[in-house]
N, C-alpha and C positions, 0 to 999 in steps of 0.2 A: 178261472176267476174264483170259483168256489174254494179252491185250495188256499188262495190268498186270504179269503175271509176266514177260513179255519185257522190259518197261521196267525192272523191278527187276533182271533179269539183266544188262542192258546197263549200268545204273548201278553194279552190283557190279563189273563188269569195268573200268569207268572208274576206280573207287576203287582197284582193284588196280594199274592203270597209274600213277595219281597217287602211290601209295605207292612204287612202284619208281622213278619219276622222282625222288622226294625222296631216295632212297638213292644216286643216282648220284654218283660222285666227279668229280675233275677231268677235263675233256674238251677236245678241240680238233679242229677240222675239218682235212681235208686228206689227203694221201698221203705216205708216206715212201719215198724211193728211195735205192738204194745205188749209188754210182758209183765208178769206178776211172779214174785219170788217168795221162797220160803227160806228163812234165815236159820242159823244154827243155835240160837239162844233158847235154852230150855225154858219152858213155861211161857214162851211168847204166844201171842194171839194166833200166829200163823201155824202153830203146832197144836192148837186146841183139838182134842179128839172128837168133840161133838160138832163144833162149828168153826173150822179153821178159816182165818181171814188172811189171805196172802198179802204181802207188801207190794205196793205199786199203785197205779201203773208206772212202768218205766218205759221210755221210748228209745228205740234204736233205729238208726238210719243205716241201711245196708246197700252198698253199691260196688260195682267194679268199674274202675276207670284206668285206662291205659294198661290193662292186664293185671292190675292189682285190686284184690278184694279188700274192702274196708268196711268197718263198722264204727259208727259214731253214736255216742249218747246224745239225746236231744232233751233239753229241759222242757218241762210241761208248758211253760209260757212261750216257748218257741215252736211248739208243734204246729199251730195254725200257719205260721209263716213257712215252715218247711213243707207242709202240705201244698201250699200255694206254689212254691218253687218246684215241687215235683210235678204238679199239674202243668206248669209253664214248660218244663222240660218235655213232657209228653206231647204238648201242643207243638213245640219246636220240632220234635221228631216227625210228627204227622205232616207238618208243613213242608219240611225238607223232602220227605218222601213224595209228596204231591208235586213239588217243584221238579224233582228228577223225572217223575212220570210225565209231566207236561213237557219237559225238555226233550225227552225221548220221542214223544208224539210230534213235537215241532220238527225234530230232525227227520222223522219219517215223512211228514207232509212236505218238507223242503225237498227231499229226494224225489217224491212223486211229482212235485212241481217242475223239477229240473228235467224230467223225461220228455 
């Protein structure tokens, strides 16, 4: 009987994960980097010998999807939305890993119950 309670507990946890997955919003994989550049214009502030001031920040999103590495420029006004999407994707990956772990545990408990 304890095994049945454990199986029910695991199934309840799986249902909770499925519900949370259904509520996730827009997502994207990758990482966001902030970069500063030096231009080639003579006399520009970025080339000042005493106090150079690089241009930027510029934001790049780097990710690999279906075997292809990609880099996208991200406008400053879109950075916060992209960060939210990256966090959502990370949560998605965590939840799906938990779901697989629980499914394996459920299978193990079902095999034990069948003995």
